N, C-alpha and C positions, 0 to 999 in steps of 0.2 A: 835157185831154191830160196824162198824167203822164210820168214819167221811168223809165229803167231803172237800178236800183241793183244793183251786183254786189259780192258778198262773196267774196273769195278766201280760202277756208278754209285756215288755216295751223297747225292743231293737229299736234303732233309725233307723235301716236299713230296717224296716218292710214294707216300701213302695216300696221296690225293689223286684226283683224276685230272689235275691241271696239266696242260701240255708243257713239254720241256721248253725252256726259253729259246728264242731265236739264236742267240749267240752260242748256245750249246749245240744246236743243230749244225751251225756253221763249223764249229771246232771239230765235231764228230765226223762230219763229211770230209773235212780237210785231212783227217787221219788216214782215210782210204788213199788219198793221193800221196801222202808222205810215206806210207808203208810201201807203196809201189806194187807192181804186178808180181804174182807168185807168193805174196804174203796174205795173211788173214788178220782181220781186226774183229775182235769179239767184245761186245759191250754186255756186261753182266749186272745183275741186281737191279733190273729195270721194272717199273710198274707196267701193268698191262697196257695202259694207254701210251706210255713211252715206247714200249716194244712195237706197238702198231705204228706209231708215228715214224720211228726210226726205220722200221722194216720197209715201210712204203718209200721213205726217202732214199734208202740204199738201193732199192729195186729200180727207182727212177733215175739213178745216177750211176749206172754201171758203165765201166770204161775199161778198155784193154790196158790202160796206163795206170790203173789203180788197183788196190787190193780188194779182195772180197770182204764184205762186212756183214755181221749178223748181230741181232739184238736178242738177249735172253733174259727171262725173268729170274732164273736161279742165280744165287751168288757164286763167286769164283770157286769156292771149295766144292760145292755140288757139281759145278761145271767140270772141274778137274777130275772128279770121281767118274763122271759120265764119260769123259774122254780117255780115262786111264792114264792121266799124266801125274807122276809123283811130285811131291812137294819140292824135292831137291832139283827138279828140272825146270822150276819156275823162278825167275829172277824178279824180285820186287825192286822197282826203282824208288829208293827211299832217300830223301834229303839227309837223313841222319845216319846213313850207312857209313861204315868205316872205309870201304874201298870204293874208288871211282870205277865207273864202267870202262872197259878196255876192249879193243878189237878181239882179244883172245876169248872174251866172253861169248863171241859168236862162233866159236870153233867146235860146238857140239855139247858143251857142258850144260847149256840151257836150251830148252825147246820153246818156252814161252817167256815173254817179258810183260810184267804186270804193273799197272799204274793205278794209283788210287785217285779217282776223279770225284769231284772236280778239283783240279790242282790250282785253279785260278782264284784263290782267296787272297785278299789283301786287307789286313796282314794275314799270313798263312795261319791256318788253324790246325795243322798237323793231322788231317784226316787220315793220312797214310798210317798213323799209329794204330788204327783199327786193324790193319792188315799186318803190321809189323809183329804183333803179338802171336800171329799164327805160325811163325817159325820159318818163313821163306828165306832163302839166301838173298842178300841185298847188295845193291850197288847205288852210288849216287852220281848225279850229273853236274856237280859243282855247287857253289854256295848261294847262287841267286835263283829265286823262284821263277819257274817257267809256267806257261800255260800247258795244259795237258797235251795238246797237239804238238807244241814245240818239243816237249819232253819225248814224245814218241818219235818225232822226226830226228832228234839228236841221237836217240837210241839206234835208229835204223842206220844213220850215218856211221856210227861207231862199230856196231856189230856186223852189219852187212856190207857196208862200203869200206870198212876198215880204216876209217879216219880217226886218229887219236882224239880223245875228248878235248885236249888243249889246242888242237888245230882247227876246231870248228869255229867259224867266224860268228861273233855275237855282237849284239848291241843291247845295252841295259837301259830300261826305262825310256824307250824312244817316245818322242812327241810326234803324233800324227797331225799334220797341218792340212786343213781343208781350204782355208783362205787366210788373208792377213789378220782376220779377226776371230777365226774359229780354229781351235786345236784342242787336242786331248793327250795327256801323258799316260802311257801304258805302264803300269807298275810291275813289269815282268821282264825277263830276258828273252830275246828272240834271236833266231838265226838270221843272218844278213845275206841277201843276194843282191848284187848290183847296187850296193849301198843302202838298200832299204830292208826293213824288217819283213820277214815272210809272215803275212797274215792269211787267215783263211779267205778264200774267194767270197766276196760279199761282205766281209767284216768291216771294211773301211766305210762302206755305204751305211751299214747298220749302226756304226759308231756315230756317224754324222746325224742320222735320223734320231738316235737317242739324245744327242746333244741338242738338237733343235727342239725336241719335245720337252726337254728340261727347262726351256725358256718360254714355254707356252703357259700363260697364266689365265 
């Protein structure tokens, strides 16, 4: 039995018809894999065009090894009301929370785990503050900024796999090297597997493409 993970999409361009950026698609698709089978990932507060883009993306990438994922135009409060989930059953992952997330938080006290996206701002802009004022119970994942998909993955490791937060293997600000002359430093904390930061599938290629484009004059 898994959990429901909710990402309240907070990009400022959501009133436009512009498609969501490629890196957001990659991170959001990665969350399905990280949440794992039996869980659900819901993306709220999306524009109509983003709902359509993500809905088509999720339908085309279904897998028995990943969670179900859905895109919604309504905000998280309306979504909670629609689903009949009370405020005290939703844990907001908040960098400014007093208490760290613990395995006990997955023992039934919470039904949903809520993330303020996009968490990938450098420097952080505290977009989670817009959700904090609504009164959710809160937990933090440590002092170093994570990408949204990493934050969800760490939450799953702690509450579902029962790995204490301090035992999760991390690397901070890793450098992704493409060749001796091309590399990029990522200004976030990542979970490590086999000595490498866990990036969304396709992200390494996207980063290199972005890097090459930045040198095109």
